[in-house]
N, C-alpha and C positions, 0 to 999 in steps of 0.2 A: 456646299450643296452637292449631293450625290447625283451624278449624271452618267448613265450607262453608255448611251450612244452619243455621237457628235452630230451636230446639225450639218446636213449635206449641202444645203443652200440657204443659209440664214438670212440672206437679203430678200428672199422671196416670201411674201405673206399673202396667200390667196385665201378666199373664203373657204375653199375646200380643205386647205391645209391647216385651218384653225380648228382643233378638236373640241374646244369649249363652245357649247351651243347655247347654254342658258344658265342663269344663276337665280336661285330662289332663296329668299330670306324669310324666315318665320321667327318672330320674337314674341315673348311673353314678359310683360313688365309688371312687377309687383313691388310696391314700396320702394326700397332702395336699390334693387337689382333687376337685371334683365337676363332671361335665359334665351339663348339664340341658337337656332339651327340654320346653318348655311349649307345649302345644297348646290353642287356644281354638276352639270350634265355634260359628260364627254361622249363624243361619238366619232368613230373612225369611218370616214367616207372614202378612204383610200383602199388600194388593192393589196397593201402589205401591212403587217402589224406595226403599231407605233408606240413610242413612249411619250405620253403627253405630260408636259411639265408646266405648272402654272404657279406664278409667284404673285402673292396678294397680301394686303395688310389686314391685321386684326388689332384691336385696341391693346396697348401694351399691358394693361391690368386685367385682361381677360383670362379666365381660368378655363383652358381647353381640356375637356374631359372625355370626349368620345370622337371616334373616327370610324365611319362605316361605309363600305362599298357595296352597292347593289347592282348586280349584273342583270342584263335584260333577259336572261334565262330563268330569272326568279331567285337565284341564290343571293344570300346576304352574307357578307364577310365582315365580321366585327374585329377591328384591329386591336392589337395589344400594345401597351406602352412598354418600351424597353430602352435600355441604354443605347444611345444613338449609333455608336460604331457597330454594335451587335445587330441593330435593326437594319443598318445599311448593308451589312454582310449577308443577312438573310434575304434582303431584296435582290442583291446582285446574284446570289446563288440560285434563287428561284427562277429568275429570268434566264440564267445560263442553262438551266435544266429544261427550259421550254415552258415553264409555268407562268402564271400571271402574278403580279405583286403590286401592292399599293403602299406608298410611303408618305408620311406627313411629318415635316420637321420645321423647326424654327431656325432662322438664320442666326448663327452664333454671334454675329457682329451687330445685331440689331434687335431691339425689343419688340418691334412691330411688324416684321416681315416674315412670312411663312411660305413654304413651298410644298405643294402636293405633286407627287409623281405617280402616274398611272402607267404601270409597266406592261408592255406587250398586249395592248388593246387590239383585239382581232379586227380584221376588216369587216365592215358593216355591223359593228357591235357597239352597243351603248352601255355606258356605266354611269351610275349616279353616286357621287361622293357626298356624304353628309358629315359636316363637322359641327360639333356641339360645344358651346361654351357659355359661361356665366360671367357677367361683368357688373361692376358698380355703376350706378347712375349718378351723374353730376347734379348737384343741387345749387342752383344759381339764385342770387338775390339782387339781380340787376334792376328789377322793377319793384313796385310796392308789394306785389304778390310773389311768393317763391315759385321758381320754375324748375322742374325736373327735366334734364336734357339727356336724350338718348342719341348716341352717335354710332353709325356703322361706317367705318372706313371702307372705301371701294377701290381707290386707286393709289398708286405710289408715285409721289412727285419725282420727276427726274432729279438725280442727285449729281452734283458736280464732284468729280474725282480729282484731288490734287495731284495724284501720281501721273495721270495722263492728260491733265488740263482739259478735260472734256466731260461729257455726260456718260456715266457708266450704267450698265444694266444692274438691277437689284438682285440681292440674294444669291450672288455667284452664278446667275444665269446669263444667257445671251439674248434675253427677250427684247424685242423691239418695242419702241414707243410709237403708237399710231394715234391718229386723231379720231378715228371711228372704227368700231369693231363689229363683226357679225353677231357677237353674242350680246344679250341684253339681260336686264335684271327685273325680277318681280319681288314685291315686298308686301308682307302682311304683319302687322304689329297689333297684338292684343294687350290692352291696358286694363289691369284689374280694377274694378270699380270699388272693391271693398276697402274702406278706410282711406281712400285716396283723396276725396274732396276736390275733384277735378272741376275747374271752371272753364277751361278752354284747351284745345289741342291745335297746334300749328306746326308748320315746317318752313324754315327759312331757306331750305335747299331744293325742295321738290314740290310740285303740285300734288296735294293729297285729298282723299275723301275719308270722312270719319262717319262710321255707322254707330249711332247712339242707341239703337233699338235692342241690342243684345242685353240680356239680363245680367250677365256676369262681367262683361268687359266691353270697352270701347274698341272697335275694330278700325284700324288705320290701313289704308291701301293707297297706291298711286292712282291718280285720276287719269293717267295716260298710259299707253302701251309703248313698248319699244324703248324703254329708258336705258341709256348708256351708263356704264360704270365710270363716269368721268368726274364725279364729285362725291364727297361724303354725304350719306343720308343723315339728316338731322331732324329729330322730332322733339318739340318743346311741349311740355305738359304743365300748364299753369294751374297752381293749386289755389283754392278759394281761401285758405287760411294757413298761417304758419304753424308748423308742428311744435309740439312741446320740446323743451331743450334736451331731454334725455329719453331715449327710446331703446328698449332691449328686445332681442329676438333670440330664439334658442332652437337648436336641433340636437339630436343625439350626437354627442361628441364635439359640439361646437357652440359657442356663444358669441353674440355680437352686441355691442352697445354703440349707439349714435349719440354724440354730444354736440349741441349747437348753442353756444353761449349767447346771451342777449347783451344789450348795452350796459345793463346794471352789473352783470358779471365782470365786464371788462373795465368798469368805471374805477375800480380800486387799483387798477394797474397804472403805474406812472412810468413815463419814459422821458427822462431829463437828459438823455444822451444827445449829442450833436449828430445829425444825420449826414451821410455822404451818399450822394445819388450819382449813379453812372448809367448812362443810356448807351447800350451797345446796338448799333444799327447796321443791318446787312446792306451793303452797297454793291453786292455782286451783280453780275449781268442779269440774273434771273429776276431781280427786283424791278427791272425795267418793264416787265410784263404787267399789263393791265394797270399801269401807273401806280404800282405798289410803292415805289420810292416816293412819289408825290404824296400819297396818303401817309406814309411814314413820316415825312417832313412836317406835315400838318400836326401829326400826333406829337412830334418832338417839340414843336413850338408850344403846344398846350402844356406839355410836360415842363418845359422851362418856366413858363409864366406861372405855373401852379406851385413851384417850389417855395418853401418858407425862406425867409431872408437869412436866418441863422444856420445856413448849411453850406456844404461844399458840393461841387458837381464837375462832371466832365462828359463829353460825348466821344465815343470810340467808334469809328467807322471800320468795317472789315470786309474783305473780299479775299483775294489771293494773298494780300498782306493786311495789316491793320494800321490805323492812323488815329491817335488821340488828338482831340482839339488842343488840349494843353499837354504838350509832351514833356515839359520840364518837371511835372509832378502829376501824381495820379488824379488829384482833384484840386480845384481852386475855389476860393471863397466866392459865394454867390453875391455879386454886386453889379452895378450898372455897366461897368467896363467889360467885365467878363461875360455878362449876358449879351451885350452888343456883339462881341466876337462870336458867340454861339449862334446868334440870329443870322449873322452874316454867312457863317458856314452853312446853315440850314437852307438859306435862300439859293445857294449855288450848288447844293448837293445833288449828285447824279449817281446812277447805278453803273459805275464805270470801273469797278475795282476787280473785275475778273471773276474767279470762282468763289465758292462759299467755303472758306477755310476758317472755322471758328475756334479751333483749338488754341492758336497762338494768343489771341487777346485774352482768353480765359486763363492761360498760363501766366500772362503778364499781370493780371489782376491777382492771381494767387501768390505770385512772387512779391507783389507790393501790397502788403496788408494795411488795413485802415489804422489810423492813429489810435492810441489807447483812449478809451472812452467814447469812441466814435462808432456809430452803427452804419454799416454799409448796405445800401439798397441798390440792387442791380436790375435794370430793366433791359431785357433782350427782345428785340423786334427783328424777326427773320421769317423767311418763307420756308426755312428748314431743309432746303435742297442741298444736303451734304452727303457725300458718299463714304467718307472715312468713318463709318458708323461705329467702329469700335472706339473711336474718339467721339466728340459730340455729333449727334445726328438729329433727324426729325423727331425721334423718340426723346430727344433732349427736352422737348417742350414740357413733358411730364417729368422726365428723369432729372433734369437740372433743378426743377422746382422741388422735387422730392429730396434730393441730397443736400440742397442749400436751405431747407426749411422755408421754401418760398411758395409761390402760387403760380398757376398758369392760366392762360385763356386761349382757346381756339377761336379765331375770328371767322364767322361764317361769311360766305360770299355776299357781295353787294351790301356790305355794312361799313360803317365809318370806323376806321382804325382808332381815331383820336378818342372816341367814346370809350373804347375798351381800355385804352391807356389811362383815361381819367378814372375809370373804376379801379384799376390796379393801383394808381397813385393814391387815390383816396383811402384805399385799404392799407397801403404802406404807411400812411400818416396817422392811422388810428392806433390807440393803445391796444396791446395784445395780452393774452394770457400765455405765459410760458411754462414749460415743464409740466404739462398736463400728464397725469398718470392715472392708471386705473387699478382698483383693488377688487379682485374677484373673491367674493365671500361664498365659498362652496366647499362641500366635503369631498368633491371629486378632485382628482389630481389634475392640475393645469400643466399640460405638457409644453405649451408654447403660448405666450402672450404677445400680440402684435398690434402696433409697433412697439419696439423696445424703447425707442426715444421718439416722442411725439413732437411735431413741429409747433411753433407758436400758432395760436388760434385767435382769430379776430371775431368781433361781433357778427353773428349770423353765419359764420363759417361752420361747416360740418366736419367733424372728426370721427372716424370709425375706429373702434377697437375690436379685436377678435381674440378669442381664446380657443385653443384646441385642447380637448379634454381626453382623459383616459376612458375609452369607450367600453371597457370591461366593467366599469363601476356603474352602479345604479344612479339614475338622475336624482339630484338633490333638489327637492321641491322648496327648500328654504333659501335658495340661492338669491343673493343680492349683488348688485354691482355699484361701486362708489367711484366717483371721479374727483381727483384733487388737483390743485395747481400749486407749484412752488413748494413752500414748506407749510402751507395752510393746513390747519388741523380740522377745519370744517369742510366737508365735501361740497363741491360745486353742484353735484347732481347725484341722485340715488335712483336706481331702478330695481324693482323686485320682479323676480321670475318665479311664479308659483304654479305653472303648468307647462306641459310640452304641447306645442301647437299641433294642429292636424297636418301641417306640411312637413312633418318630421322626416319623411322619406325623400324630400327633394334634394337634400345635400347641398343646397345653394350656399348656406353659411360656411359649411365645412370646406367647400371648394374655394370660396373667396378667401377664407382664412389661410388655406394652404398656399394659394397664389401669393397673398401678401407676405407670407413667411418666406417663400422662395425669392421674392423680390428683395426683401430685406437682406437675406443671406447673400444674394448675388451682388447687390449694389451698396452694401454697407461700407463703412470705413475700412474694415478688415473682412474682405469677402471670405465666405466659408469654403472649406475644401470641396473640390469637385465631387468627390465620393459622397459627401454628406448631402449635397444638393440632389444628386441622382437618387440617393436612397429615399429622400422625402418625396421627390417627384413620383417614384414608383409606388410608394406607400399610399399616397393620396390620389394617385391616378391623374395628376395634373402635368401637362406638358411643360418642359423647361428647355433651355438651349442645349442641354446635354442628353436629352432623351428624344425619342421619336415614336410615332405610332406606325406599326407594321402589320399589314394584312396580306395573307398568302392565299392565292387561288390555285388549288391543286387541279391540274388538267390531266385527262386520260390520253393515252396513245400519243405522248409527246416525247421528244428527245432533245439533245443539246442543239440540234440544227433547226428546231421549230421556230426560234426567234432570231435566226441568223440574219434575216433581211429586215429586221425591225428598224424603223426610222424615228429619229428624234423630232418632236414637234413642240416647240416652246410657245405658249400662248402669249401673243402680244398684249401690251398694257396700254389702256386708253389714257391719253393725256387729258388732264384737266384743261378747260378753256383758258385758264390763267397761264398755262405752261405750253400752249400750242406751238409757239415759235421757238422754243428752246432748242429744238433739234437743229434749227438753222444757225443759232448762235453757237451751240456747243454740240456738234454731231457726235454720235457714238463712235463712229470711225471716220476720220477725216480723209477726204479724197484730194486735198490740196497738196501739190508736190512741194518738195523741199526748196526747189528753185523758185517756185511761185512765192513761198513764204519769205525767202530771202529778198526777193524783189520788192515785195510789199514792205518789208522792214526797212529797206533802203529808202523807199518813198517817205515813210514816216520820219526817218532820221533826217532827211533833207528838210522836211517842213519844220520839225522841231528846232533844227539849227537856225532856220530863218526866224522862228519865233524867239529864239534866244536874243537875237539882235533887237527885236521889238522890246524885250524885257529890259535890256540895258537902257534903251531910250526912255521907256516908260518910267523906270525907277529914278531917272534924273528929275522927274517932276512928281515928287512924293505927295504934294498937296492935292493935285488932281487925282492921283491914284487912290488916295484915301477917300476922296469924295465918291469916286466910282465904286469903291468897295461897299459903300453904304447902299448902292443901287444895284448890287450884283444880281438881284432877281430879274432885272430887265435884260441882262446879257443873253438869257436863253432865247428871247424873242428875235434876236439877230444872229444867233449862232449858225443858222442855215447858210449864211453868207460864206462862212468858212468852207462848208461843204462845196458850194458852188465854185468858189475861187480855186479850191484844191483840184476840183474836177477839170477846170480850164487849164490849170498848171500842168497836170500830169496826163490827162486824157487816157486814163487806164480803166478798163472795164472792171466793175465789181470793186472799185476802190473806196466807195463811200463809207461803208460801215467800219472798215478798218481804221478810219481816221479818228474814231472817237477818243482814243488816248491823247492824240495831238490836240484835239479841241478841248479836252479836259485840262491839258497843260496850259492853254491860253486862259481858260476860265480861272485857273488858280492864280494867275497874275493879278486878278482884280480883288483877291482876298488877302494879299500880302499886307501885313501890318506895318505901318510907318509911324514915325514919331511926330509927323506934321499934321496939324488939324486941317480939315477941309476949309477951303476958302471959296465961298460961293460967288465972290465978286469976280473971280477970274474966269475968262472965257476959254472955250476949247481952241480958239485960234492960237493961243500961246502953246498949247500942246502940239498943234500941227507943226509949228515951227521947230519945236524941240525934236519931234519925231523925224522930221525931214533931214535933220542934221545927223543922220546915221553914218557909221563908218564907211559903208559902201557908196553912199550918195545916191543909191537907187532904191532904197527901201520904200519910198512913196509910190514907186512904179510897180511894186510886186502886188499880185492879186490878193495875197494875205493881208498886206497893210491897207489896201484899198477897202477890203471888207471890214477891217478894224475901224477905219474912219466912219464907215456907214453905221457901225454899231454905236460909236461914240455919239454921232449925231442923233440916232434914234433914242438913245438914253436921255439926251438933253431935251428933246421934244417931249418925251413921255414924262420927264420930271416936272415940266411946266404944266402938263395936263393933270398931274396928280395932286396939285396944291389943294384943290377942292374936289373931292370925290363923292359922288352920290352914295348914300347908304343903301344896302340891300333891304329887301322886305322879307325875304325868306328867313325863317327863324334860325336855322342852322348857320346860314351865312352871316346873320347878325352877330351871333355868338362868336363866330370865327373872327369877325372884325374887332370885337371887343378884346378877344384873346390877343390879337396882334398889337393892339394899342396899349395894353396894360404895361405899366412900368415895373421895374424889378421889385420895388417896395410894395406893390399892390395898388398904387394909386393910378387913376386915369386923369389925363389932362385933355379934355375935349374942347373944341373951339366953339365959338358962337355959331359958326356955320353948321357944325355937327349937331348941336342942340336944336337948331332950327329945322334941319333935315329930319330929325327923329321925332320931333313933337309939334313943330309949327310954332313954337314959343321961343322967347328969348331966354338966355341964361339967367338974366336978372329975375325972371319969374320964379326961379327955384332958390332964391336967397333964403337964408335962415339966420335968426339972431344967434344961433349957436356958434357961428363962425365970424361974427362981426368984429371981434377983437384981433383976428388974425391979419397978417400981411396979405396983400392982394393976391400974390402968387399962390400962397398956401390956401387962402380962402377959396380961390377958384378951383384948385385941384381937389380939395376936400368936398366942395359942393358938387363938382362933376362926378367925383367918385361915388358920392351918395346917390346921385342921379342914376349912374349905371347900375348900382345895386338894386335900386327900386325898379328900374326898367327891366332888368333881368328877371326879377321876381314876378313882375306883372305881365310882361310880354313874351318871355322866353322860358316859361316854367317847364315845358316839356323837354327842354334840353338842360335841365338842372344838373345832370350828371357831368356835363361838360364844364359848367361854370362854377360849380359849388366850391371847389378848392380856391379858385380865384376870388370868389366872394368872401370866403373866410379870411383869406389873406388881406383883402382890402378893408374888411370890417375891423380887423386887428390894428391895421395902420391908422385908420381914422380914430380909433379909440386912443391910440398913443398920442396923436396930435391934439386930442381934446382932453389930455391930462388923465387918461384912464377912466373917465367918467362915462359909464355905460348909459346913464340917464340922458346925457347930452347926445350920445350917438343915436339913441332911439328917438329923441325929439327931432334931431336933424333929419333922420329918415322919414319921420312922420310929416315934417314940413314939406319935404320934396314929394312925398307920396300924395299929399293933398293937392299939390299943383299939377301932378301928372295925371291923376284920375279924372 
């Protein structure tokens, strides 16, 4: 990022020194796209000229096509798009000559970070910057009715920098992160009523008001004033009906076709390959915010229980380093033993792995390719707070999905992570249509067809194709567009375009097509030459990482000394509530002295050394250790004792938080795999005697070991209390309990107590002649599994997204045990249903 002046006192952020005063967003939504105007109001309330610099996010697929500066004396400066280095030179030269200048550029290391620079804003002067862009709208099918989702990013999450082991400022700036800012945002969104079939409009992010009285559009605004830019703006538009599977649109010089296959289109596709599932989970310190790691663990448990039995899997945790659950091979067979290991890991997982460095686990996966005939599915769950953005970054959410032929989901605030994981997993298990390609039947010359290689498409997914045409040729009214898959001779869809619509001058399709082309050239397997990308960016007027918008304000009676006293003012960035304490965990610039760090490290080393003696003693009793590993989830409830004991031991101010690595070390002791099976008949008293026989003879007197014994006793008491646990009544919690109890093969083994709690009836009430010939153990497991299936269908239908994969897996297993006879399965379910109703 270009910066003329250096910050004189970057640690001071007063209301007067923040030049950004207001942000206005005006958006117009039509069909598949949004046209957005983003206006930023800058005012200099100081006595000297300033250079105002503001770093902010824009959707990575947005096609930015205009940048205008309006000065309070009435002048309007329309910026030109130029090669970035040339634009920066013009900006620098104008300021050096005493003039004003306005620069807008994309961070070359990120797809979603942009920087606006307002050069030499005079004292007591206001300037309004307007940035215009168009972007595709997401089409979601999470519910029965399709939803169009419109997202405006407003804040940049703090990003961990591996180079300095802390939080770095974005976009090459020195901007501060703050929890509240003097600038706010206003929002107006117009949703075209024509052919939209809108049934409802809502926002999971902000309180809104919808005006339905306008003839042409629905008008959406905030219902409150003074809204901070601390979270993305999300607007969901629910449609009353599903659109047809093939839709075409046309402008002069550009065509677009939207393809959305139905179940019948995908039914012919078969997938007999074995699947390999990898769950990559962010365990960096930032995941501790707002219990993100806890939500992620619930999502992983659902993921594990939903997997088909004939697959392989692994869990890879990452932070400053990465750690696979199964380190001897990339994936292992999905069976009861390996599932148990995975569950044990999840129960003790914490966000204690430092920074967010994602590149290494991805390189490890790339190095270890899947076996021949095996399809690899990778699920990445992260908050995206990565700073080495020329490597994986927050933009990876879309970028990784794009380059790996995958899919992405942004999880709105205050929603369940496991629901979104269930949707993605269900999608991954569906048959798909591969190698979809488009045929443009037109007399016009097709200059570019985008994408060149389409990703696999699943039922009800939307795939957009664009064509950029030779604009010097007359429009062909006989144009048709055909979509094919694989080597099929019959088209999947056909669209006819027999007229040019009235919106021909909007250039929306042309701009989106140009942006998609630039994306493909920038991020393809063989990136195009820089000169080629710059040429296309200038031709179509769409910003790219190698170009910038530059606007010059020629001033009279100025010279090289006019801007000599100009001061730099970088606009601070508002933290999301989810990231509000990250500055305390990873400050931008640390004030801890090297002596203090050395002293703290010594403290940790002392405690870890003490813990190593504990490990030797514990490992001499492998049977009790294995039993404890099954109850690792209870360890957390007593972990505070380690903090208290360590505080008594060291009496050092500010010592608590730095002990987390040491506590993580102790926690890991309880997940070590041993070859001895648990023996429930043995008591903890035997363990006490083993532990007391430590080499020093004083282990039992240490505060750490005293805390350990407290935890062991707490675990023993809690395990007795958990033998018969009351079932929840909340629908979500009910499903979560069923997820936890399902076995790897899909069956449930509920107890008589469970059935009584859920229905008030005995298990014998749900007997069926379909299982009379089975052994008692198999009969009970099949009956209780059938009971769970019926219970979910009748009592938890609103959470079907969560349990559908589990249900499919259980249904398949019951059918296998009943000899593959679906008639018997249906009769069994009917018998249980009759008793439950």
